[in-house]
N, C-alpha and C positions, 0 to 999 in steps of 0.2 A: 300486405295490401289492405286497403279499406274494403269493407263489404260493398257489394254492388246494390244500390237501392233502385228498385225497378218501379216503385209506386210514387205517387205524388208526395212530396215532403212539405209539410207546413212549417214555414219559418217566418215569424213575425218580425219584419224589419222596419215597420212603421205603418202609416196609414196613407190612403189616397184621398186628397181633398181637392175637388175640382181639377183632377188630373195631376196634381203635384205629388211628388214623392218626398216623403220625410224619412230618410234612412236613419232610424234610431237604434237599430239592433244589428250592427255589424258584428261578426261576418255574416254574409247573406247566404252562403252555401255551407253545407256540412262537409267536413273533411279538409284535407290539405290540397289546395289548388293554387295556381299562380298564373301570371301572364294573361289575364282575362280579356277576351275580346267581347265587348257588349254591342248588341245590334238589335234593331227592331224590324221584324219581318211581318208586315201587315199590322195586326193588332197585338201581336205577341212579342214579348221581350225575350231575348236569348242571351246567354253567356256561354262562350266557348273558352274554357281555360286549359292550361297545362295541368296534367296530373302530377303533383309535386312529390317526386320520389327520386331515389337513386337512378342514374341513367339506365341501368340494365332492367329496372322495373318500370320505367317511364315509357312503355311501349304501346300505349293506347290513349285515346282522348274520349272524355265524356262531354256532354252538353247539358244545359239546364234551360228550361223554358218557363215562362210565367205570363199569365194574362193580367195580373194585378200587382206584380212586384212584391207579393206577399207569400203566395203559395207557389213553390217551385217544383217542377217535375224533372227528375233526372233521366237522361237518355244515355244509358251506358254504352261504351265502346262504339261510338259513331264511326270510328276508324281505328285500326291497329296495324301492327307491322305485318300481319298475315295478308293484308290488302295492299301493302306497299313492299314489294319484294326486295327492293334495294335498301330499305330502312331496317336496321338491325337493333337499334337502341335509341333512346332519347328523342321521342317525338314530342315537339314542344311549340309553344308560342303561336297558336293558330291565328290566322287572319281570314275573315269570312265575308262573303257577299253573295247577292243574288243577281243573275244575269240571264235573260232569255228563258225564264222558267226553270233554270237550273241553279243549284246551290253549290258554291265552291268553298273549299277550305284550303288555304295555303299554310304550309307548316315547315318547320325545320326538323331535320332528322340526322342522327349519327354524330352530332357535335363535330362537324367535319373540320379537318386540317388539310393543308395542301397535299395532294397525291392520294387522298382517301375518297372513297365513294360516299356521298352524302351532300347535305346542303338544303336548299329550299325546294320543296315539292308542291304539287297541287293535285287535289282530288275533287271529284264531282259526284253529286247525288241528285235525286229527284225530289227530295224532301230535306228540310233543315236538319232533321234528326238522322239523316242518312238511311241506309249505310252508304259511305263514301267509297268510291273506287279511284285508284290511281289513274290520273289522266294521261300521263306520259310514259310510265314505266321506267322513268329515270328522273334525276333531279332537273328542275327547271334552271337553277343556277347552282353550280358546284364549285367553280373556281374562285379563288381569293383575288379580287380586283380592288385596286387602290387601298390595299391593306384591310379591307372589310371582310370579316368572316361571314359567309352566307347564312345568316340566321335572322330572327326577329323581324320578319317581313311585315309590312302593312301595305295593303292595296287600296289605292285612292282613285276615285272617279272624278275627273275634273269637269268643269262647267261645259266644255265642248264635247264631252262624252269619251275622251281619252282615258285610258287606265294606266296609272303609274304605280310602280312599286318602290317603296322606300325600304331599305334593309341595311343590316350590318352590325356586327359586333367588333370587339377589339378596338373601340375608339374611332371607328370610321363608318360613315354612312354614304351609301350610293343611292341614286335614283335611276330607274330604268323604265322604259315604256313597254307595256305588254301588248302582244298581238291581241286582236279582238277575240280570238278563240282561246287565249291563255296558253297556247302551246309553245310559246317562246317569247323573245323580246325583239324589238325592232328599233331602228335609230331614233334617237331623241331629236328635237327640232334643230339642234346644233350639228347633227350628223354622227355623233358618237353613240355607242351602245350604253356606256356607263358614264355617269357624271357624279363626282364626289361633291357632296353638299354639307360636309361635316361642320356643325357649329362648335363653338368653344365648349369644352368640358363634356361633350357627347361621349357616351359609352355604348348604349344599345337602346332597343325598344322604341323605334320611331313611330310617330302617329301624326296624322294630318287631318284638319277639317277647315271648312270655309265658314266665316262668319262676317256678315256685312261686307262681302266682297274681298275680305282679307284672308290670307292663307296663314293659319295657325299651325306651326310645326312644333311638335313636342317630342321629348325623349327622356331616357333615364340616365342618371349619372351615379357614380360610386360603384361599389361592388355588391352584386345581388345576394351574396352570402352574408353580408355584414349589416350593421345598423344604419349606415349612412346612405343607403340607396335612396334616391330622390328623383323628382320629375321637374324639368325646366322647360322653357318654351321660347319661341321667337315668332315674330309676325313679319310677313313679306307680302309683296304685291304679285308674286308669281309662285307657282309650285316648285320652281327651281331655285328659289331664294334670290339674293343671299339671305341667310338666316343668322341674324345677330342675336345672341343670347340676351334675354331681357331679365329673367328672374326665375328663382325656384318657386314652385307653386304647391308642391307636396313633398313632405319629408317627415322624419320620425318625430313623434311626440312622446316625451318620457312618461306621460301619464296614460298613454293609449297603446302605442305600438312602435316598433322599429322597422327598418327595411321596407319603407313604403315606396312602391314604384311599379314599373312595367304595366302601364295603364291603357285604357281606351276611353272613349267619350260617347255617351248617348245623348242625343238632342231630342227633347220632347217638343215637337213643333206646335202642339196645341196651345201650350202656355209659354213657349220659348225658354224652357228650362234646360240647363245642361248638367249632366251628371258624369262624374269621373268614376270609372270602374277600375279597380287596382288591387294589387295584393300587398299584404303587410305581414309582419311577424308579431304575434301576441307577446306580451311582456313575459309570460311564463314559458315561452318556447325559445330554444337556442339553436336547434338544428337548422342548417341551411334550407332544408326541405319542409320545415314546419311553417308554411305560408298559407294564408287564408284570403279569400276574395271579399272585397268590401265595395260599397257604393256610397259616395257623398256628393252633395251638390257643389257645382263649380260655378262661381259667380264672376262678373266682370265689373270694372269701374266705368265711369262715364266716357272714358277715352278708349274703351275696348280692351284694356289690359286685364289679364286674368288675375284675380285676387288669390292670395294663399288659401288653400283648402284646409278647413278645420275637420280633422278626423273625428268620427263619432263612433259610439258603440262600445262593446266590451273590451277591456284591456287584457283579459285572459280567456282561454278556452280550455275545454276538457275533452278534446277528441281523443 
């Protein structure tokens, strides 16, 4: 395992000019991490990633915070399997949010298959850096519905205050509506508990945001262990779709990195900039677990379509 850094780590990834981020020195975090969830709590930027290792070693999560997107503080083991008794291995793909002065992290655990204990859990804390405690003492979603393995969840707050969760591996994606206290799910507007909204070529890693009244649904395609991992998107008028695949916006660059995917998005409201936070595999790394977290700007054309993202930063690393 990598050493646990408890002090602030200075990593120059660019400069801030009138609030703009210029991500010139990817990767932004030291060590192997993946599936990053980027978010801003108040004036502080946070990244909550998966610790990228073999499943039996991937039993905790770290978090990273920054006031200026240059100096990052590592918060080790914000949660681990000792706090989630039903989780034995493979804690991964966090989704985070703040609600009613509490902080929540949704996570996958145990790489569940039908008949096994595991799936999507939820934990709560009083601070972003935790420590987080298991909210339910059991998975929030464990069963395989519509063919979707219960992993890779993203929690989305709609304009009316409703909370929806998009999730699913194995090429299927479901949407569910969360209860206000996140202790379970409740019927969707159509009356069902689960609705499949899988777009063409979807594999895993769903993400949703609203821009100019439109719903941007994003996901990862390809295999996460290989070079062809990528991100695509759709635009709809509703959080329920339909989601028609429009284009690939992030993929491998033979001069920079392979396996670019499983992302999130940070919106800088001050200057209306969007940044994609994602993982990729440096050119000198071949193991499935040798993934690093990066940030690049995500731009739109005049019609609101997402333009292909140009990866920046180092092509190799020496971790």
